[in-house]
C-alpha positions in Angstrom: 1.1 5.5 -45.2 2.0 2.7 -46.8 -0.5 -0.2 -47.2 -4.6 1.3 -47.8 -5.8 -1.9 -48.2 -8.1 -3.5 -45.1 -8.7 -6.8 -44.0 -11.7 -8.4 -44.5 -12.6 -8.3 -40.7 -11.5 -4.4 -40.9 -14.0 -3.6 -43.7 -16.8 -5.6 -41.8 -15.5 -4.0 -38.7 -15.8 -0.7 -40.1 -19.0 -0.8 -42.0 -20.6 -2.5 -39.0 -19.7 0.9 -36.9 -21.0 3.5 -39.9 -24.4 1.6 -40.2 -24.8 1.5 -36.4 -23.7 5.5 -36.6 -26.0 5.9 -39.5 -29.1 4.5 -37.5 -28.5 5.9 -34.1 -28.2 9.7 -35.8 -30.9 9.6 -38.3 -31.8 13.4 -37.7 -28.0 14.0 -39.9 -29.2 12.6 -42.8 -32.9 12.5 -43.2 -34.7 10.6 -46.6 -31.2 8.5 -46.9 -31.2 4.8 -46.8 -28.2 2.5 -45.8 -28.8 0.4 -48.3 -27.7 3.2 -51.0 -24.9 4.1 -49.1 -23.7 0.4 -48.2 -24.2 -0.2 -52.2 -21.8 3.2 -52.9 -19.2 2.3 -50.4 -19.2 -1.5 -52.0 -18.3 -0.2 -55.6 -15.6 2.2 -53.9 -13.9 0.5 -51.6 -10.6 2.4 -51.9 -12.9 5.0 -50.0 -13.0 2.5 -47.4 -9.5 2.9 -46.1 -10.1 6.8 -45.8 -13.3 6.2 -43.9 -10.9 3.5 -41.7 -8.4 6.5 -40.7 -11.0 9.0 -39.8 -12.5 6.3 -37.4 -9.1 5.4 -36.4 -8.2 9.0 -35.2 -11.5 9.1 -33.5 -13.5 11.3 -36.0 -16.6 9.0 -36.1 -17.6 9.6 -39.5 -20.9 9.9 -40.8 -23.3 10.7 -43.7 -24.0 14.5 -43.3 -25.1 15.2 -47.2 -25.7 14.1 -50.6 -24.4 16.3 -53.6 -27.2 15.6 -56.0 -24.5 17.1 -58.7 -22.3 14.5 -58.5 -23.9 11.7 -56.8 -21.6 11.7 -53.7 -22.9 11.0 -50.2 -20.6 13.4 -48.0 -19.0 11.4 -45.2 -18.1 13.9 -42.2 -16.2 14.1 -38.9 -19.2 14.0 -36.4 -17.1 13.4 -33.0 -18.5 15.7 -30.2 -15.0 17.6 -30.3 -12.0 17.9 -32.7 -10.8 14.2 -33.5 -8.3 13.2 -30.5 -6.1 11.4 -33.0 -5.8 14.7 -35.1 -5.1 17.1 -32.8 -1.2 19.3 -31.9 -1.2 19.7 -35.5 0.1 23.4 -37.1 -1.6 24.4 -40.4 0.5 23.0 -43.3 3.5 21.6 -44.5 5.2 25.3 -44.6 4.3 26.3 -41.2 5.4 22.8 -40.0 8.9 23.5 -41.6 8.9 27.2 -40.2 9.1 26.1 -36.9 12.6 26.1 -35.1 12.1 24.0 -32.2 9.0 22.0 -30.8 7.6 21.2 -34.0 4.2 19.1 -33.8 4.8 15.6 -35.5 2.6 16.7 -38.7 0.5 19.3 -40.1 -3.5 19.5 -40.4 -3.3 19.9 -44.2 -0.6 17.2 -44.5 -2.6 14.4 -42.7 -6.1 15.3 -44.6 -3.8 14.9 -47.6 -2.6 11.5 -46.4 -6.0 10.4 -45.5 -7.7 11.2 -48.6 -9.8 13.3 -47.0 -10.9 17.0 -47.7 -10.5 19.7 -44.6 -13.5 21.4 -44.1 -14.1 25.3 -45.8 -15.6 27.6 -42.9 -19.2 27.1 -44.9 -19.1 23.3 -44.7 -18.0 23.7 -40.7 -21.0 26.2 -40.1 -23.7 23.4 -41.9 -22.4 20.7 -39.8 -22.9 22.9 -36.5 -26.8 22.6 -37.8 -26.3 19.0 -36.7 -24.4 20.0 -33.5 -23.2 21.0 -31.4 -19.5 20.2 -32.3 -16.3 21.7 -30.7 -17.9 23.1 -27.5 -14.4 22.7 -25.5 -12.2 22.1 -28.7 -11.3 24.1 -32.0 -10.7 22.7 -35.4 -8.6 24.2 -38.1 -10.4 24.9 -41.5 -9.5 25.7 -45.0 -8.2 29.1 -45.3 -8.1 31.3 -48.1 -4.9 31.8 -50.0 -4.9 35.6 -49.2 -5.5 34.9 -45.3 -2.6 31.9 -45.4 -0.2 34.0 -48.2 0.5 36.7 -44.8 1.3 33.6 -42.2 -1.8 33.2 -41.0 -4.6 30.2 -40.8 -8.1 29.9 -39.4 -9.8 27.6 -37.2 -13.5 27.3 -35.5 -15.5 26.2 -32.3 -18.7 26.3 -31.1 -19.3 28.6 -27.9 -22.7 30.1 -26.5 -24.8 29.4 -29.5 -22.5 30.4 -32.1 -19.9 29.6 -34.3 -16.7 31.4 -34.2 -14.2 31.8 -36.7 -10.5 33.0 -35.7 -7.8 33.3 -36.8 -3.6 32.1 -35.5 -0.5 31.9 -37.3 -0.2 28.7 -39.4 2.8 27.5 -37.3 0.6 27.3 -33.8 -0.6 23.7 -32.5 -2.4 23.3 -29.3 -4.0 20.2 -27.7 -7.3 20.8 -27.8 -7.1 22.0 -31.9 -7.1 19.3 -34.6 -9.4 19.3 -38.1 -12.7 17.8 -39.0 -12.7 15.9 -42.5 -15.0 15.6 -45.2 -15.2 12.2 -47.9 -16.9 12.3 -50.8 -18.1 8.8 -51.6 
């Protein structure tokens, strides 16, 4: 991912989409004001590229919280299903290298790093589902603790029957219905 600069038109289009989504989904960020978020975005233009990538890969990023400690707004992928432009990925680079045949194009962890976003933890995924439901037909990789990853596994979640389910799979597995959701702090 070479050029991380957006054109003026790309920035304006992105900010317009973010504002529209923000205003349509006030339940995700009660009590927050768009003007404050816009100020934060304007003072951290390098974050716009990551948001642009979240949008480009169909994640539909929106503000879902505010970190009082750091003073950062939390943007998360709020697409109904796992972002289409981030599916069919194994978990990480080690898993990608372990596949002998039929390698996916990338891994979830690599792509998150390239985009400048974090993969959701289990706790963050559960918090997102309180605003949901999300992933009722798909699933999303989540950040996997080192002890599980060391044994070859990786975790993913979905929402079925009114509950969040956490599952495990070999980290090298990939499916057309599994992607990942990201978080960006601005």
